[in-house]
PAZAPA-4460 file (N, C-alpha, C; in steps of 0.05 Angstrom, whole numbers, plus 32768, in hexadecimal, padded with zeros to 4 digits):
% residues 281
    n_x    n_y    n_z   ca_x   ca_y   ca_z    c_x    c_y    c_z   seq   type   mol
   7FFA   80B8   80CC   8008   809C   80D5   8021   80A7   80E1     1      M     A
   8029   80A5   80FD   803D   80B6   810D   8052   809D   8111     2      K     A
   8050   8089   810B   8062   806C   8113   8053   8053   8107     3      S     A
   8065   8040   8102   8057   8028   80F5   8060   8013   810E     4      I     A
   804D   800E   811B   8053   7FF9   812F   8044   7FDD   812E     5      N     A
   802D   7FDF   811A   8016   7FC7   8114   8017   7FC9   80F8     6      R     A
   8014   7FB1   80EC   8018   7FAD   80CD   8005   7F9C   80C9     7      I     A
   7FF1   7F9B   80B9   7FD9   7F85   80AC   7FE8   7F7F   8093     8      L     A
   7FEF   7F68   808C   7FFA   7F57   8076   7FDE   7F48   8072     9      L     A
   7FD4   7F51   8056   7FC2   7F3F   8048   7FC9   7F23   8038    10      L     A
   7FC2   7F13   8036   7FC7   7EFF   8027   7FBA   7EE5   801B    11      T     A
   7FBF   7EDE   7FFC   7FAF   7ECA   7FFB   7FBE   7EB1   7FF1    12      D     A
   7FD7   7EB7   7FF7   7FF2   7E9F   7FFB   7FF8   7E9C   7FD7    13      F     A
   7FF7   7EB5   7FCA   7FFF   7EB5   7FB2   8019   7EBE   7FAE    14      S     A
   802A   7EBE   7F9C   8044   7ECA   7F94   8043   7EE7   7F98    15      E     A
   802B   7EEE   7F8F   8029   7F11   7F99   802F   7F12   7FB6    16      I     A
   801C   7F00   7FC4   801D   7F0B   7FE1   8038   7F05   7FEB    17      S     A
   8041   7EEE   7FE6   8064   7EEA   7FEC   8072   7F02   7FEE    18      D     A
   806B   7F16   7FD2   807E   7F26   7FCB   8077   7F37   7FE5    19      N     A
   805A   7F3E   7FEB   8055   7F51   7FFB   805D   7F46   8017    20      A     A
   8065   7F2F   801D   8070   7F2C   8034   808C   7F30   8038    21      M     A
   8096   7F31   8025   80B0   7F36   801F   80B6   7F57   802A    22      E     A
   80A4   7F67   8020   80A3   7F82   802A   809D   7F83   8040    23      Y     A
   808B   7F75   8055   8085   7F78   806C   809A   7F6E   8080    24      A     A
   80AB   7F5A   8078   80C1   7F53   8083   80D5   7F6F   8088    25      V     A
   80D7   7F79   806C   80EB   7F95   806C   80DF   7FAB   807B    26      I     A
   80C1   7FAF   807C   80B9   7FC6   8094   80B4   7FBB   80AE    27      V     A
   80B2   7FA7   80B3   80B2   7FA1   80CF   80D3   7F9B   80D8    28      A     A
   80E4   7F9B   80C7   80FE   7F93   80D6   8106   7FB5   80DD    29      K     A
   8102   7FC7   80CD   8106   7FDA   80CC   80F7   7FF4   80E7    30      K     A
   80DE   7FEA   80EA   80CA   7FF3   80F7   80C2   7FE6   8111    31      T     A
   80CE   7FD3   8111   80CB   7FC1   812A   80AF   7FBA   812C    32      R     A
   809A   7FBE   811A   807E   7FB6   811A   8079   7F98   811D    33      A     A
   8062   7F95   812D   805C   7F79   812E   8049   7F74   8110    34      E     A
   8042   7F61   810B   802E   7F59   80F9   801E   7F47   80F9    35      I     A
   8004   7F4F   80EF   7FE9   7F41   80EA   7FE7   7F2F   80CD    36      Q     A
   7FEA   7F1A   80CD   7FE4   7F08   80AC   7FC9   7F01   80B0    37      V     A
   7FC0   7F0D   8098   7F9E   7F0B   809C   7F98   7EFD   8081    38      M     A
   7F86   7EEB   8075   7F7F   7EDD   8069   7F5F   7ED5   806F    39      H     A
   7F4E   7ED9   8052   7F32   7EDE   8059   7F2C   7EC3   8046    40      I     A
   7F1C   7EBA   8055   7F0D   7E9D   8046   7EF2   7E9F   8046    41      V     A
   7EE1   7E98   802D   7EC5   7EA2   8029   7EB7   7E83   8028    42      N     A
   7EA9   7E84   8039   7E94   7E6A   8040   7E7D   7E6A   803E    43      T     A
   7E71   7E57   8034   7E56   7E5A   8027   7E41   7E5C   8040    44      P     A
   7E51   7E5C   8051   7E3A   7E5B   8071   7E46   7E6D   8088    45      V     A
   7E36   7E73   809C   7E46   7E7D   80AF   7E54   7E6A   80BE    46      D     A
   7E6C   7E6C   80B8   7E83   7E59   80C4   7E85   7E5E   80DF    47      W     A
   7E8B   7E73   80EC   7E8F   7E76   8107   7E79   7E6B   811B    48      V     A
   7E60   7E6C   810E   7E4E   7E65   8120   7E44   7E42   8118    49      N     A
   7E54   7E37   8104   7E4B   7E1F   80FA   7E4E   7E12   810D    50      L     A
   7E42   7DFB   8119   7E4E   7DDF   812B   7E5C   7DD1   811D    51      G     A
   7E6A   7DBC   812B   7E82   7DAD   8120   7E70   7D97   8111    52      V     A
   7E60   7D8C   8119   7E56   7D7D   810B   7E4C   7D85   80F0    53      E     A
   7E3F   7DA7   80EA   7E3A   7DA5   80D3   7E50   7DAC   80C2    54      K     A
   7E64   7DB3   80C7   7E7B   7DBC   80B9   7E86   7DA7   80A9    55      E     A
   7E79   7D89   80B2   7E80   7D74   80A1   7E71   7D73   8084    56      K     A
   7E58   7D85   8084   7E4C   7D83   806F   7E58   7D95   805D    57      Q     A
   7E6E   7DA8   8060   7E85   7DB7   804C   7E9A   7DA7   804F    58      Y     A
   7EA2   7D95   8043   7EBD   7D8B   8040   7ECE   7D9C   8030    59      P     A
   7ECA   7DA5   8018   7EDF   7DB6   800A   7EE5   7DD3   801C    60      E     A
   7ED4   7DE0   802E   7ED6   7DF3   8036   7EE9   7DE9   8055    61      T     A
   7EE1   7DD7   805F   7EF2   7DD1   8075   7F0D   7DCB   806F    62      R     A
   7F12   7DC1   804F   7F30   7DC0   8049   7F39   7DD9   8043    63      E     A
   7F2E   7DE8   8039   7F35   7E03   8033   7F3F   7E13   804B    64      R     A
   7F32   7E0F   8062   7F3A   7E1F   807C   7F53   7E0D   8088    65      I     A
   7F4D   7DFD   8085   7F64   7DEA   8089   7F80   7DF2   8081    66      A     A
   7F7E   7DF4   8067   7F93   7DFB   8055   7FA0   7E14   805A    67      D     A
   7F8B   7E25   805C   7F90   7E45   8067   7F95   7E4B   8082    68      A     A
   7F9B   7E39   8095   7FA0   7E3A   80AB   7FC0   7E2D   80AF    69      R     A
   7FCB   7E1A   8097   7FE0   7E0F   8099   7FF4   7E27   808C    70      V     A
   7FE3   7E33   807B   7FF5   7E47   8063   7FF6   7E63   8076    71      A     A
   7FE5   7E68   8088   7FE8   7E7F   8098   8002   7E7E   80AF    72      L     A
   7FFF   7E62   80BE   8010   7E60   80CB   8033   7E5B   80C5    73      N     A
   802B   7E54   80A6   8049   7E54   80A0   8051   7E70   8096    74      D     A
   803C   7E7E   808D   8048   7E9B   808C   8058   7EA7   80A7    75      V     A
   8043   7EA9   80BA   804C   7EAD   80D9   8069   7EA5   80DA    76      V     A
   806F   7E86   80DB   8083   7E82   80E2   809B   7E8F   80D4    77      S     A
   8095   7E94   80B3   80AD   7EA3   80AA   80B4   7EC0   80B5    78      R     A
   80A3   7EC9   80BE   80A6   7EE5   80CE   80BA   7EDC   80E6    79      F     A
   80AB   7ECA   80F8   80BB   7ECA   810E   80D6   7EC0   810C    80      R     A
   80D8   7EB6   80FC   80F7   7EA9   80F2   8106   7EC0   80E8    81      D     A
   80FB   7ED3   80E3   810B   7EEE   80E1   8104   7F07   80F6    82      K     A
   8100   7EF9   810F   80FB   7F0B   8125   80ED   7F1B   8125    83      G     A
   80D7   7F16   811C   80C3   7F2A   8118   80A8   7F21   8123    84      I     A
   8097   7F2C   8138   8080   7F29   8144   806C   7F23   812E    85      I     A
   8061   7F0A   812D   8041   7F0A   811A   802E   7EFD   812C    86      A     A
   801D   7EF8   811E   8006   7EE8   811D   7FEE   7EE8   8108    87      R     A
   7FE5   7ED2   8108   7FD5   7ECE   80F4   7FB3   7ED6   80F9    88      S     A
   7FA8   7EDD   80E2   7F8A   7EE1   80E7   7F77   7ED8   80D5    89      V     A
   7F6B   7EBB   80D7   7F58   7EB6   80C2   7F40   7EC7   80C4    90      L     A
   7F35   7ECC   80AA   7F19   7EDD   80B4   7F07   7ECD   80A2    91      I     A
   7EEE   7ECA   80A5   7EDE   7EBD   8095   7EC6   7ED7   808C    92      Y     A
   7EBF   7ED4   806D   7EB3   7EE4   805C   7EB3   7F07   8067    93      N     A
   7EC8   7F0A   8065   7ECF   7F25   806F   7ED1   7F38   8057    94      L     A
   7EC0   7F4A   804D   7EBC   7F5D   8037   7ED8   7F68   8035    95      D     A
   7EE5   7F69   8021   7EFD   7F74   801E   7EFE   7F94   8020    96      V     A
   7EE6   7FA3   801C   7EE0   7FBF   8029   7EDE   7FC1   8045    97      E     A
   7EDC   7FA9   8058   7ED7   7FB0   8077   7EEA   7FAE   807D    98      S     A
   7F09   7FA6   8070   7F1F   7FA4   8077   7F2C   7FB9   8089    99      I     A
   7F27   7FD1   807C   7F2E   7FEA   8088   7F22   7FF3   80A4   100      P     A
   7F0F   7FE4   80AB   7EFD   7FE5   80C5   7F07   7FD0   80D7   101      E     A
   7F11   7FBD   80D2   7F27   7FA8   80E3   7F3B   7FBD   80EC   102      Y     A
   7F48   7FC2   80D8   7F61   7FD2   80DC   7F5E   7FE9   80F2   103      V     A
   7F47   7FFD   80E8   7F44   8008   80FE   7F43   8000   811B   104      K     A
   7F32   7FEB   811C   7F2D   7FD7   8139   7F46   7FD8   8143   105      D     A
   7F52   7FCD   813A   7F71   7FC2   813E   7F84   7FD0   8143   106      E     A
   7F80   7FED   813D   7F93   7FFB   813F   7FAB   7FF8   812D   107      D     A
   7FA5   7FF2   811C   7FC1   7FE8   8105   7FD0   8001   80F3   108      L     A
   7FE6   8001   80EB   7FEF   801F   80E4   7FF1   8014   80C6   109      D     A
   7FF8   8004   80BF   7FFA   7FFB   809B   7FEC   7FE6   8091   110      L     A
   7FE9   7FE5   8079   7FD9   7FCF   806C   7FEC   7FC6   8055   111      I     A
   7FFD   7FAF   8052   8011   7FAD   8039   7FF8   7F92   8029   112      I     A
   7FF9   7F93   8015   7FE6   7F82   8005   7FF4   7F7D   7FEB   113      M     A
   7FEE   7F68   7FDD   7FF9   7F6D   7FC0   7FE3   7F68   7FAB   114      G     A
   7FEB   7F76   7F97   7FD9   7F77   7F7C   7FE5   7F69   7F69   115      S     A
   7FD6   7F58   7F56   7FE0   7F4D   7F3D   7FE6   7F66   7F28   116      H     A
   7FD9   7F78   7F22   7FDE   7F8A   7F11   7FD4   7F88   7EF0   117      G     A
   7FD6   7F93   7EE0   7FCD   7F88   7ECB   7FDD   7F70   7EB6   118      V     A
   7FF2   7F69   7EBF   7FFE   7F55   7EB4   7FFE   7F3B   7EC3   119      R     A
   7FE9   7F3C   7ED7   7FE4   7F22   7EE8   7FC9   7F16   7EE7   120      G     A
   7FC5   7F03   7EF6   7FAD   7EFA   7EF4   7F92   7F0A   7EF8   121      I     A
   7F99   7F20   7F08   7F7C   7F34   7F14   7F8A   7F54   7F0E   122      K     A
   7F76   7F5F   7EFC   7F84   7F7C   7EF8   7F79   7F8A   7F0E   123      E     A
   7F92   7FA1   7F17   7F91   7FAF   7F28   7F7A   7FC3   7F1E   124      F     A
   7F5C   7FC4   7F29   7F4F   7FD7   7F19   7F3B   7FDA   7F2F   125      T     A
   7F23   7FEC   7F2A   7F12   7FF4   7F3E   7F03   7FE0   7F49   126      I     A
   7F06   7FBE   7F3E   7EF8   7FAB   7F48   7F07   7F9E   7F5F   127      G     A
   7F1F   7FA2   7F5D   7F33   7F8D   7F6B   7F39   7F91   7F87   128      S     A
   7F3B   7F83   7F99   7F40   7F80   7FAD   7F50   7F9B   7FB4   129      N     A
   7F67   7F9D   7FAD   7F7F   7FB4   7FB6   7F70   7FCF   7FAE   130      A     A
   7F59   7FD0   7F9D   7F51   7FEE   7F97   7F3B   7FEF   7FAC   131      Q     A
   7F2D   7FDC   7FB2   7F14   7FE2   7FC7   7F21   7FE8   7FE2   132      K     A
   7F3E   7FDA   7FE8   7F4B   7FDC   8006   7F53   7FFF   8003   133      V     A
   7F5A   8003   7FF1   7F6B   801E   7FEB   7F53   8037   7FEB   134      L     A
   7F41   802D   7FE4   7F27   8042   7FE5   7F1F   8049   7FFD   135      R     A
   7F1D   8031   800A   7F0F   802F   8026   7F25   8035   803F   136      A     A
   7F3E   8031   803E   7F4C   8031   8051   7F57   8051   8059   137      S     A
   7F56   8054   8074   7F58   8075   8080   7F7A   806A   808C   138      I     A
   7F85   8053   8087   7F9F   8050   808C   7FB0   804C   8071   139      K     A
   7FC7   8050   8078   7FDF   804C   805E   7FDF   802D   8052   140      P     A
   7FDE   802D   803A   7FDB   8012   802C   7FF4   8013   8019   141      V     A
   8003   7FF9   801E   801C   7FF5   8007   8015   7FE4   7FF3   142      L     A
   8012   7FE6   7FDC   8005   7FCF   7FCB   8023   7FC7   7FBF   143      I     A
   8023   7FAC   7FBD   8040   7FA1   7FB4   8038   7F8B   7F99   144      V     A
   804A   7F90   7F84   8044   7F7C   7F6E   805E   7F64   7F71   145      K     A
   8073   7F75   7F6A   808B   7F5C   7F67   809C   7F60   7F82   146      N     A
   80B1   7F4A   7F7D   80C6   7F47   7F99   80D2   7F60   7F99   147      K     A
   80DD   7F65   7FB3   80EB   7F7D   7FB6   810A   7F7C   7FAC   148      P     A
   8118   7F90   7F9B   812D   7F89   7F96   8141   7F90   7FA7   149      K     A
   8147   7F98   7FBF   8154   7F9A   7FD1   8144   7F99   7FED   150      Y     A
   8158   7F94   8007   814C   7F8D   801B   8145   7FA7   802E   151      D     A
   8143   7FC1   801F   8139   7FD8   802D   812D   7FE7   801E   152      S     A
   812B   7FFE   8021   811A   8017   800F   812C   802D   8013   153      I     A
   8133   8035   7FFB   8145   804D   8001   8144   8065   7FF3   154      K     A
   812F   8063   7FDB   8125   8072   7FCD   8108   8074   7FC9   155      E     A
   80FD   808D   7FCD   80DB   808C   7FCD   80D3   80A6   7FBF   156      V     A
   80C4   809B   7FAB   80BB   80B5   7F99   809B   80BB   7FA1   157      L     A
   8097   80D7   7FA8   807C   80DD   7FAF   8079   80EF   7F95   158      F     A
   805C   80EB   7F8F   8053   80FB   7F78   803A   810F   7F86   159      A     A
   803B   8120   7F7C   8025   8134   7F89   8019   814D   7F7B   160      S     A
   7FFF   815D   7F81   8000   8177   7F7A   800A   8188   7F8B   161      T     A
   8015   8181   7FA2   801A   8192   7FBA   8004   81A5   7FC4   162      F     A
   7FEE   81A3   7FC2   7FDB   81B1   7FCA   7FEA   81B3   7FED   163      D     A
   7FE0   81C9   7FF8   7FF0   81CE   8014   7FDB   81BE   8024   164      K     A
   7FBC   81C2   801E   7FAE   81AE   8034   7FAF   8195   8039   165      K     A
   7FC3   8183   8022   7FC1   816D   8027   7FE1   816B   8032   166      Y     A
   7FEE   8179   803A   800D   817A   8042   8010   816B   805A   167      S     A
   7FFA   8168   8068   8001   815F   8088   7FFE   8141   807E   168      R     A
   7FF3   8131   8065   7FF4   8118   805F   800E   810C   8057   169      H     A
   8021   811D   804E   8041   811D   8048   804F   8106   8062   170      F     A
   8040   8117   8078   8050   810A   8095   8053   80F3   809A   171      E     A
   8033   80E4   808D   8035   80C7   808D   804A   80BC   8077   172      S     A
   8058   80C2   8060   8062   80BE   8050   8080   80BD   805D   173      V     A
   8080   80DA   806F   80A2   80D7   807A   80A2   80C9   808B   174      L     A
   808C   80C0   809D   808F   80A8   80AD   8095   808B   80A7   175      T     A
   8091   8084   808E   8097   806D   807E   80B5   8074   8075   176      F     A
   80B8   8090   8065   80D0   808F   8059   80ED   8094   807A   177      V     A
   80E5   809E   8086   80F9   80A2   809F   8105   8086   80B1   178      N     A
   80F1   8074   80B0   80F7   805B   80BB   810F   804B   80AE   179      A     A
   8114   8052   808D   8127   804E   807D   813F   805E   8078   180      F     A
   8139   8076   8089   814E   8089   807F   814F   808D   8063   181      E     A
   8136   808D   8050   8135   808A   8033   8138   80AB   802E   182      A     A
   813F   80AD   8013   813E   80C4   8007   8122   80C5   7FF7   183      R     A
   8115   80E2   7FF9   80F7   80E5   7FEC   8100   80F8   7FD4   184      V     A
   80F5   80EF   7FC1   80EC   80FF   7FA3   80D0   810E   7FA5   185      H     A
   80CE   812B   7FA9   80B8   8137   7F9F   80B4   813B   7F85   186      L     A
   809B   8132   7F7C   809E   8133   7F5D   807D   8141   7F55   187      L     A
   8087   8155   7F46   8067   8167   7F3E   806D   815E   7F1A   188      Y     A
   805A   815C   7F13   8055   8154   7EF9   8051   8172   7EE5   189      I     A
   805F   817F   7ED8   8051   819D   7ECE   804D   8199   7EB1   190      N     A
   8030   819A   7EB0   801E   8196   7E91   8017   81B0   7E82   191      T     A
   8019   81B1   7E6F   800B   81CA   7E62   7FF7   81D4   7E69   192      P     A
   7FE0   81C2   7E73   7FC2   81CD   7E79   7FC2   81D9   7E95   193      Y     A
   7FDC   81CC   7E9F   7FDE   81DF   7EC2   7FF3   81E2   7EC8   194      D     A
   8005   81EE   7EB4   8026   81F5   7EB5   8025   820F   7ED6   195      F     A
   8039   8209   7EDB   8044   8219   7EF0   8061   8220   7EED   196      K     A
   805F   8238   7EF6   8080   8243   7EF1   808F   8238   7F0B   197      E     A
   80A8   8241   7F0B   80BF   8239   7F20   80B4   8242   7F3A   198      T     A
   80B2   825D   7F3A   80AD   826B   7F51   808B   8265   7F64   199      H     A
   807B   8260   7F4C   8063   824E   7F5B   8067   8233   7F68   200      E     A
   8077   8220   7F57   8085   820C   7F64   808F   820A   7F7F   201      M     A
   809E   821D   7F7E   80AF   8226   7F99   809E   8222   7FB2   202      D     A
   8085   8234   7FAB   8079   8235   7FC3   8065   821D   7FC2   203      V     A
   805C   8215   7FB8   804C   81FA   7FB2   805E   81E2   7FCE   204      L     A
   8076   81DC   7FC1   808B   81C9   7FCE   808C   81D2   7FEA   205      F     A
   808C   81E6   7FEB   809D   81F4   8008   808E   81E4   8024   206      D     A
   8074   81E1   8029   8067   81D4   8036   806D   81B4   803A   207      S     A
   806F   81A7   8026   807C   8193   8029   809D   818E   802E   208      Y     A
   80AA   819D   801E   80C5   819C   8020   80D1   81A2   803D   209      Y     A
   80C3   81B5   804A   80C9   81BF   8065   80C8   81A5   8078   210      S     A
   80B8   8191   8073   80B6   8177   808C   80CC   8168   8082   211      S     A
   80DB   816B   8070   80EF   8156   8066   8106   815E   8076   212      C     A
   8116   8148   8091   812A   8147   808E   8144   814F   8080   213      A     A
   815A   8164   808C   8167   816E   807B   8178   815E   806C   214      E     A
   8177   8164   804A   817F   8153   8035   8175   813A   802F   215      G     A
   815C   8135   8034   814E   8118   8034   813E   811F   801D   216      S     A
   8136   8136   8014   811B   8137   7FFE   8126   814A   7FE3   217      C     A
   8121   8145   7FD0   812A   814D   7FBA   8111   815B   7FA7   218      T     A
   8111   816E   7FA1   80F6   8176   7F89   8102   8170   7F72   219      K     A
   80EC   816A   7F63   80E7   8165   7F43   80D2   8173   7F38   220      H     A
   80D3   8183   7F23   80BF   818C   7F12   80C7   817D   7EF4   221      I     A
   80B1   8164   7EF0   80B5   815B   7ED7   809F   8165   7EC2   222      Y     A
   80AE   8172   7EAA   809A   817E   7E96   8093   8168   7E82   223      N     A
   8075   8161   7E84   806C   814B   7E73   8050   8153   7E68   224      A     A
   8047   814E   7E52   802E   8151   7E46   8014   8145   7E51   225      H     A
   8016   8133   7E6A   8009   8128   7E7D   8014   811C   7E95   226      N     A
   8001   811A   7EA7   8009   810A   7EC3   8017   80EC   7EC0   227      E     A
   8009   80E4   7EAF   800B   80C4   7EAB   8027   80C0   7E9D   228      E     A
   802C   80CC   7E85   804E   80C9   7E78   805F   80D6   7E8E   229      S     A
   8058   80F1   7E98   806E   80FD   7EAF   8076   80E5   7EC1   230      G     A
   8064   80DC   7ECD   8066   80C5   7EE6   8078   80B4   7ED8   231      V     A
   8071   809E   7EC0   807E   8090   7EBB   8098   8096   7EB1   232      K     A
   80A0   80AB   7EA6   80B7   80AB   7E9F   80C7   80B3   7EB0   233      Y     A
   80BE   80C3   7ECA   80CF   80C7   7EDD   80D7   80B1   7EE7   234      F     A
   80C5   809C   7EED   80C7   8083   7EFA   80DF   8078   7EEE   235      L     A
   80E2   806F   7ED1   80ED   8067   7EBE   8117   806C   7ECB   236      K     A
   810E   8089   7ECF   8126   809C   7ED2   8131   8095   7EF2   237      Q     A
   8121   809B   7EFD   812B   8094   7F21   812C   8079   7F29   238      Q     A
   8113   806C   7F23   8116   804D   7F30   8116   804B   7F4D   239      E     A
   80FC   805C   7F58   8101   8058   7F77   80F7   803E   7F80   240      P     A
   80F7   803E   7F9C   80F2   801E   7FA8   80D4   8021   7FAB   241      D     A
   80C9   803E   7FB0   80A8   803D   7FBB   809B   8052   7FAD   242      V     A
   8088   8052   7FA0   8074   806C   7F97   8062   806F   7FAB   243      F     A
   8065   8085   7FB3   8053   8090   7FCC   803C   80A6   7FBB   244      A     A
   8023   80A6   7FC5   8013   80B5   7FC2   7FFE   80BB   7FD6   245      I     A
   7FEE   80DC   7FD3   7FDD   80DE   7FE3   7FBB   80D4   7FD7   246      V     A
   7FAE   80C4   7FDF   7F92   80C3   7FCD   7F7D   80CD   7FDA   247      T     A
   7F66   80C9   7FD1   7F4E   80CC   7FD9   7F38   80BC   7FD5   248      E     A
   7F33   80B0   7FEE   7F25   8098   7FF1   7F12   8091   7FDC   249      G     A
   7EF8   80A0   7FDB   7EE0   809B   7FCC   7EEE   8091   7FB0   250      R     A
   7EFF   80A4   7FA2   7F06   809A   7F84   7F28   8094   7F84   251      S     A
   7F33   8088   7F9D   7F4B   8078   7FA0   7F5F   8094   7F9C   252      A     A
   7F63   809F   7F82   7F7C   80AA   7F7B   7F7C   80C2   7F69   253      F     A
   7F62   80D1   7F7B   7F59   80ED   7F6A   7F65   8101   7F6F   254      S     A
   7F72   80FE   7F8B   7F7C   8115   7F96   7F93   8121   7F85   255      Q     A
   7FA4   8110   7F77   7FBD   8116   7F70   7FB2   811B   7F4F   256      I     A
   7FA9   8105   7F40   7FA1   8109   7F24   7F83   8102   7F24   257      F     A
   7F77   80F8   7F09   7F5A   80F3   7F04   7F5F   80D8   7F0D   258      S     A
   7F4A   80C8   7F18   7F47   80A8   7F25   7F52   809C   7F08   259      P     A
   7F46   809D   7EF6   7F4C   8089   7EDE   7F66   808B   7ED3   260      S     A
   7F73   80A1   7ED2   7F92   80B0   7ECC   7FA6   809D   7EE0   261      L     A
   7FA3   80A3   7EF9   7FAE   8095   7F09   7FB0   807A   7F0C   262      T     A
   7F93   806E   7F0D   7F95   8051   7F0B   7FA2   8044   7EF9   263      E     A
   7FA4   8051   7EE0   7FB1   8043   7ECE   7FCD   8046   7ED0   264      K     A
   7FDD   8059   7EDF   7FF8   805F   7EE2   8001   8047   7EF5   265      I     A
   7FEF   8047   7F06   7FEF   8030   7F20   7FF3   8016   7F15   266      V     A
   7FE0   8013   7F05   7FDD   7FE9   7EF8   7FF7   7FEF   7EEB   267      N     A
   8008   8000   7EE2   8020   7FFC   7ED2   803C   7FFB   7EE0   268      H     A
   8037   8000   7EFB   804F   8008   7F0D   8050   7FE8   7F19   269      L     A
   8074   7FE2   7F18   8078   7FCB   7F23   8086   7FD8   7F3C   270      D     A
   8086   7FF0   7F47   8092   7FF9   7F5D   807C   7FF5   7F73   271      V     A
   8079   7FEC   7F88   806B   7FF3   7F9E   8057   800E   7FA5   272      P     A
   8045   8014   7FA1   8038   8028   7FAC   802E   8026   7FC7   273      V     A
   8033   803E   7FD4   8027   8044   7FEF   8019   8059   7FE7   274      L     A
   7FFF   8050   7FF2   7FEC   8068   7FF3   7FDC   8074   800A   275      S     A
   7FDE   808D   800E   7FD8   809C   8023   7FB4   80A3   801F   276      I     A
   7FA8   809F   8031   7F91   80AD   802E   7F8A   80C8   803C   277      N     A
   7F7D   80D1   802D   7F7E   80F5   803A   7F69   80F2   804E   278      V     A
   7F59   80DC   8051   7F49   80D8   806E   7F58   80C8   8081   279      H     A
   7F6E   80CA   8080   7F7F   80BD   8094   7F79   80C6   80AC   280      E     A
   7F76   80B1   80C0   7F75   80B6   80DC   7F8C   80A6   80EC   281      K     A
***
């Protein structure tokens, strides 16, 4: 991701989706990006090719579609009132896992969506829509739970193993960060079973740190018994506005830590998560 010009906001018109919309406003204002607001309606038949007369046989579906159009137009109007170019996209029976293909066809740069997390109605687990999009997307995905505390993004935490072969994907994190002139905290969790000495970490950090603008990145090595506790404790201390991570599509978060461990971390994060897929194009 070299720039953010076109954003896809997925919405189900819930409070969580409203929170995601507020982040979309923040990003669009800084990047001057245009936004597509997408809502998916599942119908019992092929609605696109259904005649008007036959639609009358499905009054509940017609009502849901009409309500969705009104709600979509309301969201789009809220963007336009803030000076942001936006349009609505109402899709029928689209498999969530097919959204990344739509993103590719439309040449979109960033997906923003809400996730209920473990405290909400739906758990952010392997079966959730958020997880499916994360796994399949070759474009960055920003997952949101709560309302933004501020009207900008000033601090971003990037946790990684800092493997040199993945360093080019850090450029997408920097594209996001530079739009806000934010600071980046580069975090490595040093554990007993994979302990690295300072000189080893200096070498690992180098290919990432050298990409940062002068004074914009800070290196952190946090010693912990395991990655999960290390990330959690560091997040409490630092309280970043966004937590960024490079992921591997098939197993969601496996590039940094094991899938189950990282999903557990993300499940309990209140901070937005920016996921950059290693298969990004």
